[in-house]
mmCIF file of the N, C-alpha and C atoms, coordinates in Angstrom:
data_MODEL
# 
_entry.id   MODEL 
# 
loop_
_atom_site.group_PDB 
_atom_site.id 
_atom_site.type_symbol 
_atom_site.label_atom_id 
_atom_site.label_alt_id 
_atom_site.label_comp_id 
_atom_site.label_asym_id 
_atom_site.label_entity_id 
_atom_site.label_seq_id 
_atom_site.pdbx_PDB_ins_code 
_atom_site.Cartn_x 
_atom_site.Cartn_y 
_atom_site.Cartn_z 
_atom_site.occupancy 
_atom_site.B_iso_or_equiv 
_atom_site.pdbx_formal_charge 
_atom_site.auth_seq_id 
_atom_site.auth_comp_id 
_atom_site.auth_asym_id 
_atom_site.auth_atom_id 
_atom_site.pdbx_PDB_model_num 
ATOM 1   N N  . MET A 1 1  ? -64.658 -29.123 10.839 1.00 0.00 ? 1  MET A N  1 
ATOM 2   C CA . MET A 1 1  ? -64.144 -30.312 10.007 1.00 0.00 ? 1  MET A CA 1 
ATOM 3   C C  . MET A 1 1  ? -64.459 -31.488 10.568 1.00 0.00 ? 1  MET A C  1 
ATOM 4   N N  . ASN A 1 2  ? -65.078 -32.432 9.825  1.00 0.00 ? 2  ASN A N  1 
ATOM 5   C CA . ASN A 1 2  ? -65.583 -33.778 10.353 1.00 0.00 ? 2  ASN A CA 1 
ATOM 6   C C  . ASN A 1 2  ? -64.215 -34.713 10.365 1.00 0.00 ? 2  ASN A C  1 
ATOM 7   N N  . GLY A 1 3  ? -64.382 -35.680 10.888 1.00 0.00 ? 3  GLY A N  1 
ATOM 8   C CA . GLY A 1 3  ? -63.226 -36.790 11.062 1.00 0.00 ? 3  GLY A CA 1 
ATOM 9   C C  . GLY A 1 3  ? -62.644 -37.201 9.707  1.00 0.00 ? 3  GLY A C  1 
ATOM 10  N N  . MET A 1 4  ? -63.482 -37.430 8.769  1.00 0.00 ? 4  MET A N  1 
ATOM 11  C CA . MET A 1 4  ? -63.025 -37.660 7.468  1.00 0.00 ? 4  MET A CA 1 
ATOM 12  C C  . MET A 1 4  ? -62.347 -36.673 6.698  1.00 0.00 ? 4  MET A C  1 
ATOM 13  N N  . GLY A 1 5  ? -62.587 -35.447 7.057  1.00 0.00 ? 5  GLY A N  1 
ATOM 14  C CA . GLY A 1 5  ? -61.929 -34.252 6.455  1.00 0.00 ? 5  GLY A CA 1 
ATOM 15  C C  . GLY A 1 5  ? -60.400 -34.263 7.032  1.00 0.00 ? 5  GLY A C  1 
ATOM 16  N N  . VAL A 1 6  ? -60.250 -34.674 8.319  1.00 0.00 ? 6  VAL A N  1 
ATOM 17  C CA . VAL A 1 6  ? -58.969 -34.854 8.907  1.00 0.00 ? 6  VAL A CA 1 
ATOM 18  C C  . VAL A 1 6  ? -58.232 -35.710 8.226  1.00 0.00 ? 6  VAL A C  1 
ATOM 19  N N  . PHE A 1 7  ? -58.684 -36.960 7.935  1.00 0.00 ? 7  PHE A N  1 
ATOM 20  C CA . PHE A 1 7  ? -58.023 -38.177 7.374  1.00 0.00 ? 7  PHE A CA 1 
ATOM 21  C C  . PHE A 1 7  ? -57.770 -37.681 5.857  1.00 0.00 ? 7  PHE A C  1 
ATOM 22  N N  . ASN A 1 8  ? -58.689 -37.012 5.175  1.00 0.00 ? 8  ASN A N  1 
ATOM 23  C CA . ASN A 1 8  ? -58.428 -36.642 3.985  1.00 0.00 ? 8  ASN A CA 1 
ATOM 24  C C  . ASN A 1 8  ? -57.097 -35.766 3.790  1.00 0.00 ? 8  ASN A C  1 
ATOM 25  N N  . LYS A 1 9  ? -56.958 -34.719 4.788  1.00 0.00 ? 9  LYS A N  1 
ATOM 26  C CA . LYS A 1 9  ? -55.814 -34.014 4.646  1.00 0.00 ? 9  LYS A CA 1 
ATOM 27  C C  . LYS A 1 9  ? -54.648 -34.693 4.955  1.00 0.00 ? 9  LYS A C  1 
ATOM 28  N N  . ILE A 1 10 ? -54.689 -35.713 5.787  1.00 0.00 ? 10 ILE A N  1 
ATOM 29  C CA . ILE A 1 10 ? -53.613 -36.630 6.027  1.00 0.00 ? 10 ILE A CA 1 
ATOM 30  C C  . ILE A 1 10 ? -53.237 -37.411 4.867  1.00 0.00 ? 10 ILE A C  1 
ATOM 31  N N  . ALA A 1 11 ? -54.140 -37.799 4.187  1.00 0.00 ? 11 ALA A N  1 
ATOM 32  C CA . ALA A 1 11 ? -53.767 -38.471 2.957  1.00 0.00 ? 11 ALA A CA 1 
ATOM 33  C C  . ALA A 1 11 ? -53.151 -37.604 1.800  1.00 0.00 ? 11 ALA A C  1 
ATOM 34  N N  . ASP A 1 12 ? -53.812 -36.389 1.794  1.00 0.00 ? 12 ASP A N  1 
ATOM 35  C CA . ASP A 1 12 ? -53.098 -35.503 0.809  1.00 0.00 ? 12 ASP A CA 1 
ATOM 36  C C  . ASP A 1 12 ? -51.675 -35.119 1.139  1.00 0.00 ? 12 ASP A C  1 
ATOM 37  N N  . ALA A 1 13 ? -51.461 -34.876 2.494  1.00 0.00 ? 13 ALA A N  1 
ATOM 38  C CA . ALA A 1 13 ? -49.984 -34.739 2.902  1.00 0.00 ? 13 ALA A CA 1 
ATOM 39  C C  . ALA A 1 13 ? -49.095 -36.028 2.524  1.00 0.00 ? 13 ALA A C  1 
ATOM 40  N N  . ILE A 1 14 ? -49.428 -37.198 2.794  1.00 0.00 ? 14 ILE A N  1 
ATOM 41  C CA . ILE A 1 14 ? -48.808 -38.398 2.453  1.00 0.00 ? 14 ILE A CA 1 
ATOM 42  C C  . ILE A 1 14 ? -48.539 -38.343 0.865  1.00 0.00 ? 14 ILE A C  1 
ATOM 43  N N  . PHE A 1 15 ? -49.384 -38.206 0.090  1.00 0.00 ? 15 PHE A N  1 
ATOM 44  C CA . PHE A 1 15 ? -49.254 -38.039 -1.293 1.00 0.00 ? 15 PHE A CA 1 
ATOM 45  C C  . PHE A 1 15 ? -48.339 -36.971 -1.629 1.00 0.00 ? 15 PHE A C  1 
ATOM 46  N N  . ASN A 1 16 ? -48.278 -35.780 -1.000 1.00 0.00 ? 16 ASN A N  1 
ATOM 47  C CA . ASN A 1 16 ? -47.359 -34.746 -1.187 1.00 0.00 ? 16 ASN A CA 1 
ATOM 48  C C  . ASN A 1 16 ? -45.909 -34.849 -0.765 1.00 0.00 ? 16 ASN A C  1 
ATOM 49  N N  . GLY A 1 17 ? -45.603 -36.161 -0.347 1.00 0.00 ? 17 GLY A N  1 
ATOM 50  C CA . GLY A 1 17 ? -44.312 -36.367 0.100  1.00 0.00 ? 17 GLY A CA 1 
ATOM 51  C C  . GLY A 1 17 ? -43.919 -36.383 1.483  1.00 0.00 ? 17 GLY A C  1 
ATOM 52  N N  . LYS A 1 18 ? -44.853 -36.158 2.307  1.00 0.00 ? 18 LYS A N  1 
ATOM 53  C CA . LYS A 1 18 ? -44.688 -35.923 3.831  1.00 0.00 ? 18 LYS A CA 1 
ATOM 54  C C  . LYS A 1 18 ? -44.899 -37.030 4.745  1.00 0.00 ? 18 LYS A C  1 
ATOM 55  N N  . ALA A 1 19 ? -44.868 -38.309 3.986  1.00 0.00 ? 19 ALA A N  1 
ATOM 56  C CA . ALA A 1 19 ? -45.154 -39.387 4.778  1.00 0.00 ? 19 ALA A CA 1 
ATOM 57  C C  . ALA A 1 19 ? -44.257 -39.754 5.964  1.00 0.00 ? 19 ALA A C  1 
ATOM 58  N N  . LYS A 1 20 ? -43.037 -39.441 5.738  1.00 0.00 ? 20 LYS A N  1 
ATOM 59  C CA . LYS A 1 20 ? -42.061 -39.612 6.905  1.00 0.00 ? 20 LYS A CA 1 
ATOM 60  C C  . LYS A 1 20 ? -42.285 -38.682 8.059  1.00 0.00 ? 20 LYS A C  1 
ATOM 61  N N  . ASP A 1 21 ? -42.757 -37.529 7.617  1.00 0.00 ? 21 ASP A N  1 
ATOM 62  C CA . ASP A 1 21 ? -43.052 -36.491 8.614  1.00 0.00 ? 21 ASP A CA 1 
ATOM 63  C C  . ASP A 1 21 ? -44.339 -36.758 9.547  1.00 0.00 ? 21 ASP A C  1 
ATOM 64  N N  . ILE A 1 22 ? -45.278 -37.522 8.965  1.00 0.00 ? 22 ILE A N  1 
ATOM 65  C CA . ILE A 1 22 ? -46.590 -37.822 9.562  1.00 0.00 ? 22 ILE A CA 1 
ATOM 66  C C  . ILE A 1 22 ? -46.377 -39.202 10.295 1.00 0.00 ? 22 ILE A C  1 
ATOM 67  N N  . TYR A 1 23 ? -45.843 -40.218 9.690  1.00 0.00 ? 23 TYR A N  1 
ATOM 68  C CA . TYR A 1 23 ? -45.646 -41.536 10.258 1.00 0.00 ? 23 TYR A CA 1 
ATOM 69  C C  . TYR A 1 23 ? -44.263 -41.942 10.157 1.00 0.00 ? 23 TYR A C  1 
ATOM 70  N N  . PRO A 1 24 ? -43.394 -41.470 10.752 1.00 0.00 ? 24 PRO A N  1 
ATOM 71  C CA . PRO A 1 24 ? -41.931 -41.855 10.686 1.00 0.00 ? 24 PRO A CA 1 
ATOM 72  C C  . PRO A 1 24 ? -41.570 -43.346 10.862 1.00 0.00 ? 24 PRO A C  1 
ATOM 73  N N  . GLU A 1 25 ? -42.456 -43.885 11.709 1.00 0.00 ? 25 GLU A N  1 
ATOM 74  C CA . GLU A 1 25 ? -42.234 -45.412 11.944 1.00 0.00 ? 25 GLU A CA 1 
ATOM 75  C C  . GLU A 1 25 ? -42.733 -46.374 10.831 1.00 0.00 ? 25 GLU A C  1 
ATOM 76  N N  . ASN A 1 26 ? -43.310 -45.780 9.998  1.00 0.00 ? 26 ASN A N  1 
ATOM 77  C CA . ASN A 1 26 ? -43.934 -46.561 8.740  1.00 0.00 ? 26 ASN A CA 1 
ATOM 78  C C  . ASN A 1 26 ? -43.032 -46.459 7.495  1.00 0.00 ? 26 ASN A C  1 
ATOM 79  N N  . SER A 1 27 ? -42.977 -47.421 6.766  1.00 0.00 ? 27 SER A N  1 
ATOM 80  C CA . SER A 1 27 ? -42.285 -47.164 5.440  1.00 0.00 ? 27 SER A CA 1 
ATOM 81  C C  . SER A 1 27 ? -43.032 -46.220 4.517  1.00 0.00 ? 27 SER A C  1 
ATOM 82  N N  . GLU A 1 28 ? -42.423 -45.712 3.495  1.00 0.00 ? 28 GLU A N  1 
ATOM 83  C CA . GLU A 1 28 ? -43.246 -44.739 2.663  1.00 0.00 ? 28 GLU A CA 1 
ATOM 84  C C  . GLU A 1 28 ? -44.305 -45.579 1.877  1.00 0.00 ? 28 GLU A C  1 
ATOM 85  N N  . GLU A 1 29 ? -44.051 -46.910 1.539  1.00 0.00 ? 29 GLU A N  1 
ATOM 86  C CA . GLU A 1 29 ? -44.933 -47.722 0.832  1.00 0.00 ? 29 GLU A CA 1 
ATOM 87  C C  . GLU A 1 29 ? -46.159 -47.825 1.802  1.00 0.00 ? 29 GLU A C  1 
ATOM 88  N N  . GLU A 1 30 ? -45.942 -48.314 3.044  1.00 0.00 ? 30 GLU A N  1 
ATOM 89  C CA . GLU A 1 30 ? -47.097 -48.505 3.913  1.00 0.00 ? 30 GLU A CA 1 
ATOM 90  C C  . GLU A 1 30 ? -47.955 -47.260 4.139  1.00 0.00 ? 30 GLU A C  1 
ATOM 91  N N  . SER A 1 31 ? -47.431 -46.057 4.066  1.00 0.00 ? 31 SER A N  1 
ATOM 92  C CA . SER A 1 31 ? -48.153 -44.779 4.347  1.00 0.00 ? 31 SER A CA 1 
ATOM 93  C C  . SER A 1 31 ? -48.826 -44.397 3.091  1.00 0.00 ? 31 SER A C  1 
ATOM 94  N N  . LEU A 1 32 ? -48.352 -44.848 1.849  1.00 0.00 ? 32 LEU A N  1 
ATOM 95  C CA . LEU A 1 32 ? -49.012 -44.620 0.604  1.00 0.00 ? 32 LEU A CA 1 
ATOM 96  C C  . LEU A 1 32 ? -50.253 -45.559 0.463  1.00 0.00 ? 32 LEU A C  1 
ATOM 97  N N  . ILE A 1 33 ? -50.132 -46.835 1.006  1.00 0.00 ? 33 ILE A N  1 
ATOM 98  C CA . ILE A 1 33 ? -51.161 -47.591 0.974  1.00 0.00 ? 33 ILE A CA 1 
ATOM 99  C C  . ILE A 1 33 ? -52.326 -47.187 1.903  1.00 0.00 ? 33 ILE A C  1 
ATOM 100 N N  . PHE A 1 34 ? -51.976 -46.686 3.189  1.00 0.00 ? 34 PHE A N  1 
ATOM 101 C CA . PHE A 1 34 ? -52.809 -46.172 4.143  1.00 0.00 ? 34 PHE A CA 1 
ATOM 102 C C  . PHE A 1 34 ? -53.715 -44.851 3.418  1.00 0.00 ? 34 PHE A C  1 
ATOM 103 N N  . ALA A 1 35 ? -52.736 -44.059 2.823  1.00 0.00 ? 35 ALA A N  1 
ATOM 104 C CA . ALA A 1 35 ? -53.468 -42.954 2.089  1.00 0.00 ? 35 ALA A CA 1 
ATOM 105 C C  . ALA A 1 35 ? -54.401 -43.307 1.090  1.00 0.00 ? 35 ALA A C  1 
ATOM 106 N N  . GLU A 1 36 ? -54.141 -44.321 0.209  1.00 0.00 ? 36 GLU A N  1 
ATOM 107 C CA . GLU A 1 36 ? -54.968 -44.748 -0.802 1.00 0.00 ? 36 GLU A CA 1 
ATOM 108 C C  . GLU A 1 36 ? -56.315 -45.339 -0.192 1.00 0.00 ? 36 GLU A C  1 
ATOM 109 N N  . GLU A 1 37 ? -56.258 -46.095 0.878  1.00 0.00 ? 37 GLU A N  1 
ATOM 110 C CA . GLU A 1 37 ? -57.493 -46.531 1.733  1.00 0.00 ? 37 GLU A CA 1 
ATOM 111 C C  . GLU A 1 37 ? -58.226 -45.457 2.212  1.00 0.00 ? 37 GLU A C  1 
ATOM 112 N N  . ILE A 1 38 ? -57.487 -44.401 2.779  1.00 0.00 ? 38 ILE A N  1 
ATOM 113 C CA . ILE A 1 38 ? -58.349 -43.139 3.135  1.00 0.00 ? 38 ILE A CA 1 
ATOM 114 C C  . ILE A 1 38 ? -59.099 -42.663 2.054  1.00 0.00 ? 38 ILE A C  1 
ATOM 115 N N  . LYS A 1 39 ? -58.535 -42.327 0.906  1.00 0.00 ? 39 LYS A N  1 
ATOM 116 C CA . LYS A 1 39 ? -59.241 -41.862 -0.235 1.00 0.00 ? 39 LYS A CA 1 
ATOM 117 C C  . LYS A 1 39 ? -60.420 -42.741 -0.638 1.00 0.00 ? 39 LYS A C  1 
ATOM 118 N N  . LYS A 1 40 ? -60.326 -44.049 -0.757 1.00 0.00 ? 40 LYS A N  1 
ATOM 119 C CA . LYS A 1 40 ? -61.375 -44.928 -1.040 1.00 0.00 ? 40 LYS A CA 1 
ATOM 120 C C  . LYS A 1 40 ? -62.432 -44.712 0.007  1.00 0.00 ? 40 LYS A C  1 
ATOM 121 N N  . THR A 1 41 ? -62.194 -44.682 1.252  1.00 0.00 ? 41 THR A N  1 
ATOM 122 C CA . THR A 1 41 ? -63.147 -44.585 2.314  1.00 0.00 ? 41 THR A CA 1 
ATOM 123 C C  . THR A 1 41 ? -63.912 -43.213 2.139  1.00 0.00 ? 41 THR A C  1 
ATOM 124 N N  . VAL A 1 42 ? -63.184 -42.116 1.811  1.00 0.00 ? 42 VAL A N  1 
ATOM 125 C CA . VAL A 1 42 ? -63.825 -40.866 1.822  1.00 0.00 ? 42 VAL A CA 1 
ATOM 126 C C  . VAL A 1 42 ? -64.802 -40.963 0.719  1.00 0.00 ? 42 VAL A C  1 
ATOM 127 N N  . LYS A 1 43 ? -64.391 -41.409 -0.566 1.00 0.00 ? 43 LYS A N  1 
ATOM 128 C CA . LYS A 1 43 ? -65.226 -41.497 -1.612 1.00 0.00 ? 43 LYS A CA 1 
ATOM 129 C C  . LYS A 1 43 ? -66.397 -42.101 -1.489 1.00 0.00 ? 43 LYS A C  1 
ATOM 130 N N  . ARG A 1 44 ? -66.298 -43.429 -0.719 1.00 0.00 ? 44 ARG A N  1 
ATOM 131 C CA . ARG A 1 44 ? -67.444 -44.401 -0.426 1.00 0.00 ? 44 ARG A CA 1 
ATOM 132 C C  . ARG A 1 44 ? -68.403 -43.681 0.485  1.00 0.00 ? 44 ARG A C  1 
ATOM 133 N N  . ARG A 1 45 ? -67.828 -42.920 1.629  1.00 0.00 ? 45 ARG A N  1 
ATOM 134 C CA . ARG A 1 45 ? -68.703 -42.272 2.314  1.00 0.00 ? 45 ARG A CA 1 
ATOM 135 C C  . ARG A 1 45 ? -69.417 -41.213 1.826  1.00 0.00 ? 45 ARG A C  1 
ATOM 136 N N  . VAL A 1 46 ? -68.900 -40.388 0.795  1.00 0.00 ? 46 VAL A N  1 
ATOM 137 C CA . VAL A 1 46 ? -69.470 -39.222 0.213  1.00 0.00 ? 46 VAL A CA 1 
ATOM 138 C C  . VAL A 1 46 ? -70.557 -39.861 -0.696 1.00 0.00 ? 46 VAL A C  1 
ATOM 139 N N  . ARG A 1 47 ? -70.213 -41.016 -1.443 1.00 0.00 ? 47 ARG A N  1 
ATOM 140 C CA . ARG A 1 47 ? -71.214 -41.597 -2.309 1.00 0.00 ? 47 ARG A CA 1 
ATOM 141 C C  . ARG A 1 47 ? -72.431 -42.027 -1.483 1.00 0.00 ? 47 ARG A C  1 
ATOM 142 N N  . ASN A 1 48 ? -72.295 -42.770 -0.270 1.00 0.00 ? 48 ASN A N  1 
ATOM 143 C CA . ASN A 1 48 ? -73.227 -43.309 0.450  1.00 0.00 ? 48 ASN A CA 1 
ATOM 144 C C  . ASN A 1 48 ? -74.110 -42.060 0.964  1.00 0.00 ? 48 ASN A C  1 
ATOM 145 N N  . ASP A 1 49 ? -73.441 -41.097 1.518  1.00 0.00 ? 49 ASP A N  1 
ATOM 146 C CA . ASP A 1 49 ? -74.223 -39.970 2.026  1.00 0.00 ? 49 ASP A CA 1 
ATOM 147 C C  . ASP A 1 49 ? -75.119 -39.338 1.043  1.00 0.00 ? 49 ASP A C  1 
ATOM 148 N N  . SER A 1 50 ? -74.534 -39.192 -0.223 1.00 0.00 ? 50 SER A N  1 
ATOM 149 C CA . SER A 1 50 ? -75.413 -38.358 -1.124 1.00 0.00 ? 50 SER A CA 1 
ATOM 150 C C  . SER A 1 50 ? -76.507 -39.216 -1.751 1.00 0.00 ? 50 SER A C  1 
ATOM 151 N N  . ASN A 1 51 ? -76.347 -40.626 -1.643 1.00 0.00 ? 51 ASN A N  1 
ATOM 152 C CA . ASN A 1 51 ? -77.435 -41.464 -2.113 1.00 0.00 ? 51 ASN A CA 1 
ATOM 153 C C  . ASN A 1 51 ? -78.431 -41.843 -1.024 1.00 0.00 ? 51 ASN A C  1 
ATOM 154 N N  . SER A 1 52 ? -78.250 -41.430 0.024  1.00 0.00 ? 52 SER A N  1 
ATOM 155 C CA . SER A 1 52 ? -79.100 -41.710 1.304  1.00 0.00 ? 52 SER A CA 1 
ATOM 156 C C  . SER A 1 52 ? -80.122 -40.612 1.534  1.00 0.00 ? 52 SER A C  1 
ATOM 157 N N  . ASN A 1 53 ? -81.407 -40.877 1.077  1.00 0.00 ? 53 ASN A N  1 
ATOM 158 C CA . ASN A 1 53 ? -82.339 -39.948 1.557  1.00 0.00 ? 53 ASN A CA 1 
ATOM 159 C C  . ASN A 1 53 ? -83.077 -40.415 2.735  1.00 0.00 ? 53 ASN A C  1 
ATOM 160 N N  . LYS A 1 54 ? -82.882 -41.603 3.191  1.00 0.00 ? 54 LYS A N  1 
ATOM 161 C CA . LYS A 1 54 ? -83.600 -42.002 4.416  1.00 0.00 ? 54 LYS A CA 1 
ATOM 162 C C  . LYS A 1 54 ? -82.838 -41.560 5.699  1.00 0.00 ? 54 LYS A C  1 
ATOM 163 N N  . LYS A 1 55 ? -83.607 -41.409 6.585  1.00 0.00 ? 55 LYS A N  1 
ATOM 164 C CA . LYS A 1 55 ? -83.086 -41.194 7.860  1.00 0.00 ? 55 LYS A CA 1 
ATOM 165 C C  . LYS A 1 55 ? -82.906 -42.401 8.688  1.00 0.00 ? 55 LYS A C  1 
ATOM 166 N N  . PRO A 1 56 ? -81.602 -42.586 9.356  1.00 0.00 ? 56 PRO A N  1 
ATOM 167 C CA . PRO A 1 56 ? -81.532 -43.975 10.065 1.00 0.00 ? 56 PRO A CA 1 
ATOM 168 C C  . PRO A 1 56 ? -82.343 -44.042 11.422 1.00 0.00 ? 56 PRO A C  1 
ATOM 169 N N  . TYR A 1 57 ? -83.226 -43.140 11.595 1.00 0.00 ? 57 TYR A N  1 
ATOM 170 C CA . TYR A 1 57 ? -84.028 -43.270 12.713 1.00 0.00 ? 57 TYR A CA 1 
ATOM 171 C C  . TYR A 1 57 ? -85.454 -42.790 12.453 1.00 0.00 ? 57 TYR A C  1 
ATOM 172 N N  . LYS A 1 58 ? -86.343 -43.149 13.274 1.00 0.00 ? 58 LYS A N  1 
ATOM 173 C CA . LYS A 1 58 ? -87.710 -42.632 13.239 1.00 0.00 ? 58 LYS A CA 1 
ATOM 174 C C  . LYS A 1 58 ? -87.895 -41.230 13.999 1.00 0.00 ? 58 LYS A C  1 
ATOM 175 N N  . GLU A 1 59 ? -88.533 -40.383 13.264 1.00 0.00 ? 59 GLU A N  1 
ATOM 176 C CA . GLU A 1 59 ? -88.805 -39.031 13.960 1.00 0.00 ? 59 GLU A CA 1 
ATOM 177 C C  . GLU A 1 59 ? -89.925 -39.230 14.739 1.00 0.00 ? 59 GLU A C  1 
ATOM 178 N N  . ILE A 1 60 ? -90.112 -38.630 15.935 1.00 0.00 ? 60 ILE A N  1 
ATOM 179 C CA . ILE A 1 60 ? -91.286 -38.694 16.768 1.00 0.00 ? 60 ILE A CA 1 
ATOM 180 C C  . ILE A 1 60 ? -91.704 -37.204 16.944 1.00 0.00 ? 60 ILE A C  1 
# 
């Protein structure tokens, strides 16, 4: 599982009411904001990965 997959699972857990179990030092509102940002980032990364046919390096 890649790093984004781990964050996606954390976001899912927060949305399923486990915010205090995961980040007890944060308010539930802060955790929900964090989870929302994770989901946005995951969607953006998936969209960018699927739209990118170019390799970021030159093959030799």
